[in-house]
Every structure is written in structure tokens, then in C-alpha cells.
C-alpha positions in Angstrom: 23.0 -62.6 -27.9 22.7 -65.4 -25.3 19.1 -66.7 -24.8 19.7 -66.7 -21.0 19.8 -62.9 -21.2 16.1 -62.9 -22.1 15.1 -65.7 -19.8 16.5 -64.0 -16.7 16.0 -60.2 -17.1 16.7 -57.7 -14.3 13.8 -55.9 -12.7 14.0 -52.1 -13.0 14.6 -51.9 -9.2 17.5 -54.4 -9.6 19.0 -52.4 -12.5 18.7 -49.1 -10.7 20.1 -50.6 -7.5 23.1 -51.8 -9.6 23.6 -48.2 -10.9 23.3 -46.8 -7.4 26.0 -49.2 -6.2 28.3 -48.2 -9.1 27.7 -44.5 -8.4 28.5 -45.0 -4.6 31.7 -46.9 -5.5 32.8 -44.6 -8.4 32.0 -41.2 -6.8 32.5 -41.6 -3.1 33.7 -38.0 -2.5 32.1 -34.6 -2.3 32.9 -31.9 -4.9 32.7 -28.2 -5.2 30.8 -27.2 -8.4 30.1 -23.8 -10.0 26.7 -23.4 -11.7 23.8 -21.1 -12.5 20.4 -21.7 -11.0 17.6 -22.1 -13.6 15.2 -22.9 -10.8 15.1 -23.0 -7.0 12.1 -23.9 -4.8 11.4 -25.0 -1.3 9.0 -27.9 -0.6 8.3 -29.0 3.0 11.6 -27.4 4.2 13.7 -29.1 1.5 15.4 -27.0 -1.3 15.2 -28.3 -4.9 17.5 -26.8 -7.5 17.9 -27.1 -11.2 21.5 -26.3 -12.2 22.7 -25.2 -15.7 25.9 -24.2 -17.4 25.7 -22.0 -20.5 27.9 -21.3 -23.4 29.8 -18.1 -22.8 29.0 -16.6 -26.2 25.6 -18.1 -27.3 24.1 -18.4 -23.8 23.0 -21.9 -24.9 22.8 -24.5 -22.0 25.7 -27.0 -22.3 25.0 -29.0 -19.1 22.1 -29.5 -16.8 21.6 -31.3 -13.5 19.2 -31.5 -10.5 20.4 -30.9 -6.9 18.7 -31.2 -3.5 19.4 -29.9 -0.1 17.5 -31.8 2.6 15.7 -29.8 5.3 18.0 -30.8 8.1 20.9 -29.2 6.2 19.1 -26.4 4.4 17.7 -25.0 7.7 21.4 -24.3 8.6 22.7 -23.1 5.2 19.8 -20.8 4.2 20.1 -18.3 7.1 23.8 -17.9 6.7 23.5 -17.5 2.9 20.8 -14.9 3.1 22.5 -13.0 5.9 25.7 -12.6 3.9 24.3 -12.1 0.4 21.1 -10.3 1.4 19.2 -12.4 -1.1 17.4 -15.7 -1.4 18.3 -18.3 -4.0 16.6 -17.5 -7.3 16.8 -18.3 -11.0 19.7 -16.7 -12.7 21.9 -16.6 -9.6 25.5 -18.0 -9.8 26.3 -20.4 -6.9 29.1 -22.6 -5.7 27.8 -25.8 -4.1 29.5 -28.7 -2.3 27.8 -31.9 -3.6 27.9 -35.6 -3.6 26.4 -38.0 -6.1 23.3 -40.0 -5.4 21.3 -42.4 -7.5 18.0 -43.4 -5.9 16.3 -46.5 -7.3 12.9 -44.7 -7.3 13.9 -41.1 -8.1 16.9 -41.4 -10.3 20.2 -39.4 -10.1 20.7 -36.1 -8.3 23.4 -34.1 -6.5 23.0 -33.8 -2.8 24.0 -30.4 -1.5 26.0 -30.3 1.8 27.3 -26.7 1.7 27.1 -23.5 -0.3 29.6 -20.7 -0.6 27.9 -17.3 -0.2 31.2 -15.4 -0.9 31.2 -16.8 -4.4 27.6 -15.5 -5.0 28.5 -12.1 -3.4 31.4 -11.8 -5.9 29.1 -12.6 -8.8 26.5 -10.1 -7.6 29.2 -7.4 -7.2 30.4 -8.1 -10.7 26.9 -7.8 -12.1 26.3 -4.6 -10.1 29.6 -3.1 -11.4 28.6 -4.0 -15.0 25.2 -2.2 -14.6 26.9 0.9 -13.1 29.4 0.9 -16.0 26.6 0.8 -18.6 24.6 3.5 -16.8 27.7 5.8 -16.9 28.4 5.0 -20.5 24.8 6.0 -21.3 25.4 9.3 -19.4 22.4 8.8 -17.0 24.1 7.6 -13.8 24.3 11.1 -12.2 21.1 12.6 -13.6 19.1 12.4 -10.4 22.0 14.1 -8.5 21.5 17.2 -10.8 17.9 17.7 -9.7 16.9 19.9 -6.8 14.5 19.0 -4.1 11.9 21.9 -3.9 12.1 24.1 -0.8 8.4 23.3 -0.1 8.5 19.6 -1.0 5.1 18.5 0.5 3.4 16.5 -2.3 5.0 13.0 -2.0 4.4 10.0 -4.3 5.2 6.8 -2.4 6.0 3.4 -4.1 5.5 0.6 -1.6 3.6 -2.6 -1.1 0.1 -1.8 0.3 -0.2 -2.4 4.0 3.6 -2.7 4.5 5.0 -1.9 7.9 7.6 0.4 6.3 4.9 2.5 4.7 3.2 2.8 8.0 6.4 3.9 9.7 7.0 6.5 6.9 3.5 8.0 7.2 3.6 8.3 11.0 7.0 9.9 11.0 5.9 12.4 8.3 2.6 13.4 9.8 3.6 13.5 13.4 6.4 16.0 12.8 7.1 18.5 15.6 6.9 21.5 13.2 3.3 20.7 12.3 4.1 20.7 8.6 1.4 19.3 6.3 2.2 16.7 3.7 0.1 15.2 0.9 1.1 11.6 0.5 -0.3 9.2 -2.2 0.6 5.5 -2.4 1.3 3.8 -5.7 1.2 0.1 -4.7 4.0 -2.2 -6.1 5.5 -5.6 -5.4 8.6 -5.0 -3.3 10.2 -8.5 -3.1 10.8 -11.4 -5.4 11.2 -11.6 -9.2 8.3 -9.2 -9.9 9.9 -6.2 -8.3 11.5 -4.7 -11.4 8.4 -4.6 -13.6 6.1 -3.6 -10.7 8.1 -0.6 -9.6 8.7 0.5 -13.2 4.9 0.4 -13.7 4.4 2.5 -10.6 6.8 5.1 -11.9 4.9 5.2 -15.1 1.7 6.0 -13.2 3.4 8.7 -11.3 4.9 10.1 -14.6 1.4 10.5 -16.0 0.7 13.0 -13.2 4.2 14.3 -12.7 3.1 17.9 -12.0 1.1 16.7 -9.0 4.2 15.8 -7.0 7.4 17.2 -5.7 9.3 14.0 -5.0 9.1 10.2 -5.1 9.9 7.9 -2.2 10.6 4.2 -2.8 9.9 2.3 0.5 10.6 -1.3 1.4 10.7 -2.0 5.1 9.5 -4.3 7.8 10.5 -7.6 6.1 13.6 -9.7 5.7 16.7 -8.3 4.0 16.6 -11.0 1.3 15.0 -10.8 -2.1 16.9 -7.6 -3.0 17.8 -8.7 -6.5 14.9 -6.8 -8.0 16.6 -3.5 -7.0 19.8 -4.4 -8.8 18.6 -4.4 -12.4 19.5 -2.2 -15.4 15.9 -1.5 -16.5 14.8 -0.2 -13.1 18.0 1.9 -12.7 17.5 3.5 -16.1 13.9 4.4 -15.3 14.8 6.0 -11.9 17.9 7.8 -13.3 15.8 9.4 -16.1 12.8 10.3 -13.8 12.1 14.0 -13.8 11.4 14.2 -10.0 13.9 13.5 -7.2 13.6 9.9 -6.1 14.5 9.0 -2.5 15.0 5.4 -1.5 14.3 3.9 2.0 14.3 0.2 1.3 15.5 -0.9 4.7 18.7 -2.7 4.4 22.2 -2.2 5.9 24.4 -4.0 3.4 26.2 -2.4 0.5 24.1 0.0 -1.7 22.0 -1.6 -4.4 22.1 0.0 -7.9 18.7 1.7 -7.2 20.3 3.5 -4.2 23.3 4.5 -6.3 21.3 6.3 -9.0 18.6 7.8 -6.7 18.6 11.5 -5.7 19.2 10.4 -2.0 19.5 7.1 -0.3 18.2 6.6 3.2 18.6 3.4 5.2 15.0 3.1 6.4 11.5 4.4 5.6 11.6 6.4 8.8 14.8 8.1 7.8 13.3 8.9 4.4 10.5 10.7 6.1 12.9 12.6 8.4 14.8 13.7 5.3 11.7 15.4 3.9 10.9 17.0 7.3 14.5 18.3 7.6 14.2 19.9 4.2 11.0 21.8 5.2 12.6 22.8 8.6 15.6 24.3 6.7 13.1 26.2 4.5 11.2 27.5 7.5 14.4 28.5 9.3 15.6 30.3 6.2 12.3 32.2 5.9 12.4 33.2 9.6 16.0 34.5 9.1 14.9 36.5 6.0 11.9 37.9 7.8 14.1 39.0 10.7 16.6 40.7 8.3 13.8 42.5 6.5 12.2 43.7 9.8 15.6 44.9 11.0 16.4 46.8 7.9 12.9 48.4 7.8 13.2 49.4 11.4 16.7 51.0 10.8 15.4 52.8 7.8 12.4 54.1 9.7 14.6 55.3 12.5 16.8 57.2 10.1 13.9 58.7 8.2 12.2 59.7 11.5 15.2 61.7 12.5 15.3 63.4 9.2 11.6 64.2 9.3 12.0 65.6 12.8 14.8 67.8 11.6 12.7 69.1 8.7 9.7 69.7 11.0 11.8 71.8 13.3 13.0 74.0 10.4 9.6 74.7 8.9 8.2 76.9 11.8 11.5 78.7 11.8 11.0 79.4 8.1 7.5 80.8 8.7 8.9 83.0 11.5 11.6 84.4 9.2 9.0 85.1 6.5 6.8 86.9 9.0 9.6 89.1 10.2 10.7 89.7 6.5 14.2 88.3 7.1 14.3 87.2 3.4 18.0 86.3 3.3 17.9 83.9 6.2 14.5 82.5 5.0 16.0 81.8 1.5 19.0 80.0 3.0 16.8 77.9 5.2 14.5 77.0 2.3 17.5 75.8 0.3 18.5 73.5 3.2 15.0 72.1 3.5 14.9 71.6 -0.3 18.3 69.8 -0.2 17.2 67.5 2.6 14.0 66.7 0.8 15.9 66.0 -2.4 18.2 63.7 -0.4 15.2 61.8 0.9 13.9 61.4 -2.7 17.3 60.2 -4.0 17.6 57.7 -1.1 14.1 56.4 -1.9 14.8 56.1 -5.6 18.1 54.3 -4.9 16.2 51.8 -2.7 13.6 51.3 -5.4 16.3 50.7 -8.0 18.0 48.2 -5.7 14.8 46.3 -5.3 14.2 46.3 -9.0 17.7 44.9 -9.7 17.1 42.2 -7.0 13.8 41.2 -8.7 15.5 41.1 -12.1 18.3 38.9 -10.8 15.7 36.5 -9.2 13.8 36.3 -12.4 17.0 35.7 -14.4 18.0 32.9 -12.0 14.6 31.3 -12.3 14.9 31.4 -16.1 18.4 29.9 -16.0 17.1 27.1 -13.7 14.2 26.3 -16.0 16.5 26.3 -19.0 18.8 23.9 -17.2 15.8 21.7 -16.4 14.7 21.8 -20.1 18.3 20.6 -21.1 18.0 17.7 -18.6 14.6 16.8 -20.0 16.0 16.9 -23.5 18.8 14.6 -22.5 16.3 12.1 -21.0 14.1 12.3 -24.1 17.2 11.4 -26.2 18.2 8.6 -23.8 14.7 7.0 -24.4 14.9 7.5 -28.2 14.1 4.1 -29.8 16.6 4.8 -32.5 19.4 5.0 -29.9 18.4 1.5 -28.7 18.5 0.2 -32.2 22.0 1.6 -32.8 23.2 -0.3 -29.7 22.1 -3.6 -31.1 18.6 -4.0 -29.6 15.5 -4.6 -31.7 11.8 -3.6 -31.3 9.1 -6.0 -32.4 5.6 -4.6 -33.1 2.2 -6.1 -33.8 -0.6 -3.9 -35.3 1.7 -0.9 -34.8 2.2 -1.4 -31.1 5.4 -2.7 -29.3 5.2 -6.3 -28.1 5.9 -6.6 -24.4 4.5 -10.1 -23.7 5.0 -12.8 -26.3 2.4 -15.0 -24.6 -0.3 -12.6 -25.6 0.4 -12.9 -29.3 -2.1 -15.1 -31.2 -0.5 -18.0 -33.1 -0.1 -17.4 -36.8 -0.1 -13.6 -36.8 2.7 -11.6 -38.5 4.9 -9.4 -36.4 7.4 -6.8 -37.6 10.9 -6.5 -36.0 12.8 -3.3 -36.4 16.6 -3.3 -36.2 19.2 -0.5 -36.8 19.2 -1.0 -40.6 15.7 -2.0 -41.7 12.9 -4.3 -40.7 11.8 -7.9 -41.2 8.5 -9.8 -40.6 8.0 -13.1 -38.7 5.1 -15.4 -38.2 4.3 -16.5 -34.6 4.2 -20.3 -34.1 
């Protein structure tokens, strides 16, 4: 090695400037690149992204890079992207970016983003949604909510929404200010309704409702009053499975106009807004009230007609009785006997009619009871299916595993002390591991 190499070294700034010049000369163009976001954050209006490409089979990262979109450009790209996709950039999202190479002497190499293709992301979201729907159908739970019945007198409502949300206020006002004067009992189960915490927060709220399932007639999931972005939390398999298997009708009103999310698809009924969800419940009670009014009118009409008929018959009988006494008094025994027979026949006819009416009512009651028993039997069958769907053995047969510590399932690895033994259950057997 030449001694002059050591006598005249380059400064780091000179070396980095040399690399920057080479990059500018070698990569002068812009390129479209497909990648997955491992991180996306905004700082002072700029968007900073970490890009990753993973192996198709092992899910191991095979390439990584940093990308930046400066505020002057991001302020134009972000509204268009969120309007078309209905979501913000977030970790795990597939994106197609138009980038150019930049090597900065002080900050190193990064890709500078000049454009983003929302249609590419929409296509990936649609593919993910279709895959979730396919899995739900394969599990046999996709249509379970549609098999439920909203009670005729659905007035005890559990609401899942963020506390203080405008959508929850709209829902409550619409429900309580109804023209029919119907009274509803509404209880809020607060949850996060946007961002990455949506899935676990809503599932936790459903769990709290399930613990008091007999206290409610229906569940309403509300998200309104905010932007239409951050909808990814409602497009997850875990949340869809929980809603599909829930024993009460779940009504959604999460306030968006784009294509249905998976939560909408599996729910008992999907409304576009919280106000519409409230009106759905009001309409149900109005139909019940109208049906009761119609039944009351029919009963009153039939009773009135029966009373008119019986009044005529009683009048006829009352006219014959004085005649019978007159014939007995004058000792016209033959005519008196014939008149007595007619009175007896008429009385028997009244008894037969009354007995027939009683038998009809008895059969009607028996049919109503039988229908109720059949409905409850069907409900028990559905519950049995849901119990089977949540059977841990079924998960193990599908390739999943369950890890336990001290006999309890591990949900958060960060809460495990170092050095403890945990036990993992798979389809065929168990094995132990030590936490490092």
C-alpha cells in the first residue's frame, strides 16, 4: 500500500460527498418499487418510512431500506391516498412508491418518495379481505350472525365506541329523541376505534359484554365523527371471528362510505352511520308496535262480532222462556215440550261453540309454545357450533399452537419473566422452552 494513502486521507465529509456524487451519476432516474412498510411515521409534516421485502415462504426479511417523503410533497400525496384507500399508511401495508436515490453526506442513503400508487394498495387490501372472508367461510362462521333474530322488543343496547365520540352522541340523541317515545337502555363499553389498537380493544369490549350477555338485546359498534382513514383495524380475522361467533346481534355503524369492511360483512346488519344504526333499532320497535296494534284491532273486532252473535241468540232464548211458562200455565204440554227441546238445542249449540273456541285457543297456545321450543333448540344448536368453533383442539389441528405459563395461556410475551419455563401445546403433544 502506498505511503501517500496514509499521508493524505479523505475526511468523512469528502468521502461521503464522493459517494453522493457517484449515486447522483449512477442513479439519475426515478423508479417504481413495491415493498411492505415495517414502519411509517410523520415528523413536522415529513413522512418517514422503513421498507422491507420478505421471503414468500419463511416471512424472513430479505431486503430493507429507508424512504422519506418531504412535507411539500407529502401534503399533496397523503389526502389522495387516504381518500382512495380509506386508510393511513401503517406497518404491514403493501405500497408502490416512485423513488429516487439520495446519499446525504450527513444522513447517509435513503430513497426520496415523489409519488405513491393508492390503487396498488387497494388491490392488496382487497386480496387480504378476500382471504379473510374465504377463511371465515371455511370455518363455517361467516353467516352465523345472519341466522340470529333481533328481539321484537330490542331496547337494551350495548354500545362499543370511543368515549366522548361525536358518533356516539349522534346515536344516543337519535335513539332517545324518537317520535314514538320508546325507552331504550344504552350502556357504553369504551374502546379504541382507530389505529393499530382497534382489534384488541374492540375484542376486549365484546368480552366484557359477553360476561353480561343476558343483560342486553343487541350490540352496536359505532365509529363516527372522524376521518375515514385508519379502517384497517376492522379488517382483521380475529375481530371478524369474535363478532361472527357472538351470541347477540351485532349492528355496525362505523361511518364510512367505501366498500364494506370485513366487520360489516359478518355483522347482523350494517348501517352507514351511527344515526342510521339508531334508526334501525327505532324502526324495529315501530314495527313491533304496529303489529301489536293490528293484533289488538283484530282481537277487538272478533270479540265484538262474537258478542253480537251471542246477543242475538240470548235475545231469542229470552223470548222463548216466557212463552214456555205461558204454555205450562195453560197446560199445553205438547207445545211446551217442543219449545223446551228447541231451547235445550240452542243452549247446547252455545256450549259447543264455546267449547270449540276454547279448543282453538288451546291449540294456538300449544303451537306458540312449540314454536318457542323449536326456536330455543335452534339457538342451542348455534351456541354448540360456536363452542366447537372456539375449541382449542380445533385450533391445534389447524396448525396453531398454545403456549402456557403456570397453567394459563400466554397473551403477552413481554410479561414473562426471563428464565422461566413455558409449555407449548401442538396438535400432537407438548414441549417446554425457557424464556431468554
